[in-house]
Every structure is written in C-alpha cells, then in structure tokens.
N, C-alpha and C positions, 0 to 999 in steps of 0.2 A: 769488234771481234766477231769471226764468221762462224757460222751454226748455219745448221738442215735439220728440218722435220724428215725424219725418214723414210723411205718407202715402206718400211716395214710397218712405222707408227702408224700409220692412213691405214696400212691393210688389218694390224691389230683391229684399230679402231671399229671397221667393219664389222668384224670378227664379234668385238663383245657387245658392238651392237643388237646384231644376230644373238647374239648369247643371253644379251636382258631381253628381247623380243619372247624367245622362246624357252627362256625356264620355268616360267610360270610367277614368276617371283612380280614381277610387271604387267602392266595392264595400257596396252597401244591399241590406238585405234584412229580409223581413217575416217574423217567426217567433212561432210558439207554443209556450207554454208552462205551466209549475205544472198537473200534472196529479190533484194531491191536496192541492185548498186547504182541504179542510176538517179536515186534522189539526189537533186539537182544544191553541193554544196553541206550534206549531212556529213556529219562525221563519220570518218572508217575510208574515207578517200573516195569516198560516192559520188558521183558525177552524171550530168547528164549524157558527156563523150566515154564513157565505161567502154563499150565495145568496141568502139574503134581506140581507143589508146587508155589497156587495161594500166593502171597505174602497180608503180613497183611497190609491195608488201615493207608498210614500217614495221623496224626489228624494233620495238621498245616495251616497255612493260603495262605505258597506258593500250596501244593497237595488240595488245597480243591479250587486257584482257576485253578488248570489245572483239577478237576473232571468237573467243567464248561465248559470248553473248547471244552474235548473230548465227551462231550454228544451229544447224535443222537436225544432223542425227546423225550415228557413228558404229562403224562394225571395225569388232576387234581383229587387230592382225595374231594371227595363225602362224604354226612355220611352216602350213603348208603352203600360203601366201607369201615366202618372205625367201629371195634367194639374195650371192652374192652373183658380181654381174663383172664380165671381160668384155671388152670391145670384142665387136663381129671382125675376123679377118678369116673372108671366105676363099677358102681353094678354086684358084682357077688356074688352068694351064696355060702355058708361057709365059707364066711369073715369076720373080727372083723372088724370096724370100729368104731372111737373118737365120744363120743358124743362134740357140741359143746359149752364151756367154756373161759366164758370172763375172769379165771384167769389163764392161764397157762403161764409158765414160766422158764429161767434156773433152778428155786427155785421148778417148779411146774409143771416138763417135762409131755408130755401125754403120757399115759402110754403106747400105742400101738409101737409109731414109734418114743417114746423119741426125741419130738419136741418142740423147746424153745418159738414156734409160733403156736397158733393155725390153720395159715394157711399155714404150710408144714406139718399140720397133713390130714389123708382122713377124714374127719366128714360131707363130703357132699360128693350126687354122681347124677350121671346122668344114668339113663336105659334105658333101650331097646329101649322106643319111648322117647329120648330124652328129658325127662322129670328130671327135678331139685330139687332134696331134699336135706333138711340140717339136721343131726342124732341130733334131744333132748335128744333121752338117748340112752343106748343100754345097759341097764341091769347094769351098772356097781354101786358100793358104795364101802364101804372102807374095804369090804371084798371079794370083786370081780372088783381090780381097772382094768381089760383090759373090761371089760363084757363081752357081747357073742357074737357069730357067727348069723352073718345076714342070715337064712334063706328062707322070703319073699321076693321077689322085690317089691319096693314099686310102685305101679299106678295110685293110685289116685289124683286127682285133687281136693281135699277138704281141705277150708280152713285154719282150725284147726287141730293142729298135732294127727297122728293117727298111730296107728300100721299096717301094710302092710300084713297081714297074718292072719294064727291061730293058727301057727305053736308054738307061746307063746317064741318066740325068745330074746323078751324084748324090740325091738326096736322100738321109737317112730321115726316116720319122720312127718317134715313139710315140706310140696310142696311150690315152691318158682318161678319155670315161667318153659315155654317151649321151646326150641329153635324152630322156623321157619324154614321151609321149606327151605326159602330161604335164607337164612344164611347158613343152614345142606350147600347146593351146594357150596357155596363160601368160606366159612370161617373153616368147620368140619376139624379138622387134630386129629391123635391118641394121641395129646397131648396136646389139648386143647381142652377147653368148651369155644364155643360166647355164650357173655352177650348181652341182649337188652339194646338198645340207650338211654338216655334221662329217665329212670326208674323215674325217682323223678317230669314228667311232661307231659310223655308217656299219652295218650289218649287211648289206647289200652285197652278192657272194664278186660280182665285177668289181667292185669296188675293193673289197678286201682284195683282191688275187692283184690289183693294181699296185694298192697302197702298199702290200707286204714285200712284192716286187721292189717297190723302190725302197726297199728297208735295208739297207746294207747293214749288216753287221760279221762278226768273226767266220759265222756259218753259212752269210751270204754276201760274199765279198763281190758285188757290181755298182759300185757306186758310181766307179769313173764309165765314161763311153767312151770318150772325146780328145781325143790327142790332135791337135792344132797343129800343123806344117806353118811354121811364121818363114822360117828360114831352113832351106833342103838342109846347109851346109854342100861339102865336097870330102871327099875321102873315109868315107864312113864303111863299114858292113853292115846285111844284113843280120838280125838275130832280135832275140826275145829279150829284154831289159827290163828290170826294176824302176817303176814310179816312187820315188823319193815322198817326204815330207814329212806334214801332223799326222799322215794316217799309214796305212798298213794294208798290203796286198795286191798292192797295183801291181800290176806288171801289161807290158805292150808290145807286140810283134814289128818292127824295122825292115822296110823294104827299102834297098838301096836300088839306084841302073849302074849304069857300069861306071860313072866319074864319082860315086861313091855318093851319089846326092842320095837323100832323102827321099822318094816319092810317093808314103804310103806309111799309114805306121794302123794297127790294129787292134784295140784292147783286148786283152788278150783274159785277165782279170780285172775286173774292176776298185777291187780292196775295199774296204771301208776306213773312214773317220777322217778323214780329208776334207781340208780350210781351203791348203794350198799344199801343190807342186811340184817337181822337178823332174826333170826324164832326166836318168843315170846311165850316159851314153856310153860311159867309163868303160868299156868292153868290145867297143865296136867303133871306138873311136879310133882316126890314123895314130899311125907309131909318129910319138916324137910334139913337136908342136899343132895347134892348130891352126893350121891360116887360114879355114872360113869354118866359121864353128855353125852350129844346125842352131835353130831357136824352138825348143817345141814346148806346146800348152796343154798342158794337162785341163781342162774343160769341167769345173767343180761343178756340180748338181747343186742345186738348193736342198738343204737341211742332209737329208743320209742316201737322198735319189732321188731320181727322176718320177713322179707317181706321187712320192709317200707323202711330200707336205704338198697340195693342191694351188691352196690362196698364194702363198709366196710363191711356186713357180707360175703362176699366171696371172701373179700384181692384180687380184680381187679386193679394189679400195672402193668398188660400189657397190650396192644394193639398192634392189627390186622390189617393192612391196605393191601387191594385186590385190584391189577390193573389187565384190558385182555388189551395187546394189538397181535392185530389182523392185516386182510389185508381189514379193513373197510373204513381206510383213506389214501390218499399218504401221511399224514405228519409220517407213520406208514409203512418205507419200507419193505419190506417181505426177501428184497434179499442183506439182509446187516447181521452185526454178532456182538454183546455186548458182557464185559467180565467186566460191572459196573453195578450194581443196586441204586440209591440213591434215596433220598427224595431232595427234594428245595424248599423252604417257599420263596412266594414273588420276582419271576423274577418278572424283569419290564419290558416294551414293549419294541420294538430295536431301535427306536430312541428316547428314555429317561431312565433317570434317578431314577427317582420318580416316572411314572404309572407304579402302578403294572397290570401286563399283569393275565385279569382273565378267557380267555376262556380255552373250558373243555381241549383242547390236545396243542399242538404246536410240531414244528419243531425247532430244536437250530440248521439244517446245513444250510449252503450256498447252490443255487442250480445255476442251468449251464443247460439253454438248446440250445443244439448244435443244429446245420445246419445236412440237412436230408442228406448230404453224409458225416458223424462221419463214420470213419473205425475205427474198437479196440475194445478191451475188457478190460471194465475199472478190475479190481479187485481190492476186498474190502481191505482197508487199506494201498494202493498205493499210494505213493509221485504223485502229477500231478507237472504241472509247466506251467507257460502262461508268456512269453516278454510282460510286459505291459510300460509307460510311465514311465521311472526312472529305470524300474528294473524288478524284476522276484516275480511274485506271485508265491507262494505254498499254498498246501493242499493236505489230505487224502482224498481218496475217502473212501463214506462211504455208496455211493448204487450208480446205473447203472440200467436205466428203458430203454431196447431194442426199446420200442413202443414208447414212450414218448417220447426218446431223452434226459432226463432230469439226470444231474449226480449230485448227494450232495456230499458235501463235506466238512472238518472241519478242521480249522486250531489249531494247537498249538503250543508251545513253543520250542518241538526238532526236528522242520525245521530249526529253526533259532539259531542252536549252531552247533558250529564246527567239528570238529574229536570228540576229547572227549566227545561228546555229553551233556558239561555243559557250563559254562562262563570264561572257558578258551579261555586266546585270541589266534584268526586263521590272517590266512593272508587274507580270504577274506570278515570280519568281516564288514567292512563300507559295501558291497552292498547285501552280502547274511542273515547278521541280522537283514535287514530291511525291514518292514513286509512291502507289499504291498497289495491290492486286485484286484481281478480279473477284466478285464474289457471286457464292450460288445467291442471299439473295440482294444482289446490285437489281439497281436498273437495267432497261435494255442495251443489248450490243448493238450501239450507233457504229456505222449510217444505216444499219437495218432496222426493222420489224420484226422482232425474236428478242425473248430469255433464257437463261441460263435454265435448263429440266432440272430444277431441284431433287426429282423425284429420281434419279439413274443414279443406281450408287453399282457397279459393275466393272467387269474388264471385256464384256462381249454384248451385243447388243442382238435383237433376232427379228429378223425383217423376215416376215410368211417364215415359208420352212427355214430358211437359212438364216444360221447363227455367223454370225460375223466377231474375230478376234479383232479387236480393239487395238495391241498392243501393251496399253499402259492400264491403270483403275483410276475408279472417277469414284467420288465421293460428294453427293447433290450437285451431281454434274460437274466437276469439275477433274482433272487433273495434272498433278505437275510433273517438273518433267523429268525425268528419271538418273539425272546428276547432277552433283551441284556445279551450275557452271561459273562459280568462281576459283575452283577450283585443277587441276590439270593443267602439265606443263605443254602449252605449245609450244613442238621441236620444227615443224614444217610447216611455210603458210604458201599457197600458189591463188594469184588471180587470175583467172581467164573470164571471156566473155559469158556472157550469163548464159546458161544451156536449160533448156525448157526439158523437164521430163514427160513421159508419157506413159501409160499402162504399155504400148507397143514395142518398150524400148528399153533396154537394159546398160546402164554403164555400170563400164569395164576400169577403172580406176587404176593408173599403172602411174607408180612414184619410186623415179631415181633421187639414191640421194648418197654422193658421194665424198667420201671423209679425206 
C-alpha cells in the first residue's frame, strides 16, 4: 500500500507546537545540563573522548530520566522567543528562480532545481532589506521552461504583484512580509528566514494588509494572479475570456501574434473559490477544428490567495527556539559547565507530581550554604560526600560561589553503581547504592574542610553593604531544586563538546525543530 505523510501535516504539526508553547496551558523550558561528561565509562554516555567524539543522544526511557537528573537550570520558552522558519533564499542578480506553481510533482518537477515539491525549490527570496517576496512569474513558458535570470531586486511593499525594475527580465514578485529588527537580532542565520508569529490573527497593520489582500471572496476577486502558457497554440484571436472551474469570477486577457499563437496572458479578475481551473477559449478559438490547441494553466494560489496563509505558502515546517543564559540570576551560575542542551515540557514543582512549574526560569540543582570557615576549591563535576544518618550522601559539584559560600550539586545514578558502572553486583552495594540526601546536621562536606551553615534560612545573603539574591530559599543551610526532576517530558536533547561558562559571556541558544 502506497502512502505519504503530506507537507500540510508537517506544517500543521509545527503550528500545533507553536500554539502549545504560546497558549499558556503548557510550560516548555530550554535547559542546560551534564557538567562532567568526560568521566570515563560512567553512565549517560560519559567518556574521556566526549569532546572529540561527541556521542549521539540515546532515546529511551532510561536515558530520558538521566537527562533530567543531570540538568542544571532552565529558562521558559515564551512567544517572543519562538518562530517558524523557512529556508533562506537570498536574492542575487543574474540568478534563475522558480515561479510558484501548485502542481509541481515527481512527474512535473521544478524546471531549475528538478524538485518534486515546490517547498524544495527557490520560488521566494529575501532581499537586502529583509523583505520577503514570492515569485509569481519568471518569464517561463512551454518554450522557455526554465524562465529568465532575475536582474532587478524587488524592494517594493505594494500589495499587488509587480515587476521589480525596468530590465524587462520577465519577473513578477508578490511582497509577503518584512522581518522585524527584533527578529533579525534574535533569529537571523545564514540558513533560515524567520517568519512572523500568529499570521492569521496578527494585528500588525502591514500583516493585516497583506493577509486581507490575499483573502479572495465575492467582493475581493483577486485569487488567481497568473495563467501559464504551456502551449501557445495557433489560430486564436485576442480577447478577454473566463476562467472556469470550481471557482467564480476569474477572467484573463489573451494576446496573440499574427499567426494566432498566444503570446501573453494578463489576469484581469482573479476570482475566488478556485482549487482548479480551465481557461474558456471558446469565444476566441479558430473556426471549425482546432489543429493546434493551446494549453493554458491557471496557477492556483495556496488557500484563498497569495499572502493569506503564509505558513502553507512558504512551507513553514521548522521552528526555531531562542534562549539566553547570562549572569542576571543566581539560577544560572556562571562558573559551571555544560555538555547538553535540551527542551523539557511540563516539569512539576519540587514538592508535587501534578502541579506544573510555571516560573520564567528554574534551578534543578540542590544547594548547600557552607560555613564561613569553609576551606577548599570545589571543582566542577567533582564528587562530594557527607556522612549522614544511615549512610553517605553523594553528589557532583555543579557550581561554587566563593563569595556567598553556596555550593550547588546534582545526583545521578552513576554515583551509586559499583566498579562496573552498571547494575552488576558488588560488595558494598547495600550501603553505597542507597540514595541519601545531604543533611544540615550531617558531617563535613568532603573532600573539603567545612560544614553546612545550619543557621542560614533565607533566599538572600548580605555581604558588606551588598544584598545578593540566591534565587532559591534555604532552610538550615540547604535548598532543594525548584522542580521535581522525576517529571516533565524531554522532547529534545543535543550533546555537544563541553562548554565552560564565564561571567564575561552569554550563551545564546538556538534550537531548530523540524516537523
């Protein structure tokens, strides 16, 4: 049985994901994690060659929970930081572009790129002013299949299709939108163009003008913009004729040469409601038989007209997510490292399995406020221990602030395996494989000299005249993560060479999801 997943399904999935993120019903976060990926042989793909041979992430339930365990902190994805994408096609002089057609296929590939889908061809451009245009006509016909080379850069913002200059290159462009300056700063890249969010509901005046101009109806008969001459025929007369089909109101002006061959078509009324059409040449046909019949193809725009449904018109099945991590909050320590970037959906608050966390950012690390006499230099990724009631608490250092004496840590299953670093039995399994939490009344934090500051119960610390917000609340010197690390769906994970954070730098994370 032959079957396909259609382009429309992919575009719809991209739109549904955007809607899920921006509706406010779900909480999505970009997170950074895994500060010690080069521990040799440890669970989670860690190995000494991580930076030179980054492993492909594993997609199974075991690893998905491990990604949560080793996460450091996250930032919520908001509507201003997510956009649909299309391939970037820059306008350049003396280049051939495809004209938009609704009927490209394996049997009828695009003439220049030999693509079976319009979305894989260069049928739109972005100019030097970040304005995007779709090619309505490139001068092609049945006798000039590939069309001409574009000579005039489109720069206009008129609503109706137009040529871009006076070269006579045969190109007709339709203006669609301009990339906003803020989107250029956040989302611009060498490979993709960012499209506006909420095209169908936007109140931006320019978007409204383009969208409503493309909304053909009985009082706005402008759907069809181009009738393609595949076979010019002979023996015809010039005249204005109707476009028949399942729509109404389409009319096209026909011009012929001295032998009655059709040399040009000009749509004088685009009509509305067409999903297919045929030009009624009956009134200008040669008398009697038609020895050389013409073939004219009305080009049907997507939806109601060009500009009405931007995402379908441009094949927007990719989404770009942007997040910036800087030193603006203690939730994002600048002395840590990370080797994983991910997206998590709907983690819950620390004390709940059902209450979804909704704040703008979170720390997924435990924290210890150390006494002022603490001596030592914690190393990121180093194992720390504390003797507590019943056994030994273990963790990996994620951050240490020598000014505030706050040490942040995480615990993952690699701390509890034996020498084989897996579930193989070992002599001390009874004591070492049981998870213990760090305690206010426990012993010193090894391998250092210093203990938990049990007198500290606050979310701020005062040093001299400076009050520092720690981002989390401490009780008797300890603070929990802000999320329940057993919850949330990991929907994206990316392994990368270890990145060392620094107070002088900001991490601008850009994630592209393709549906």
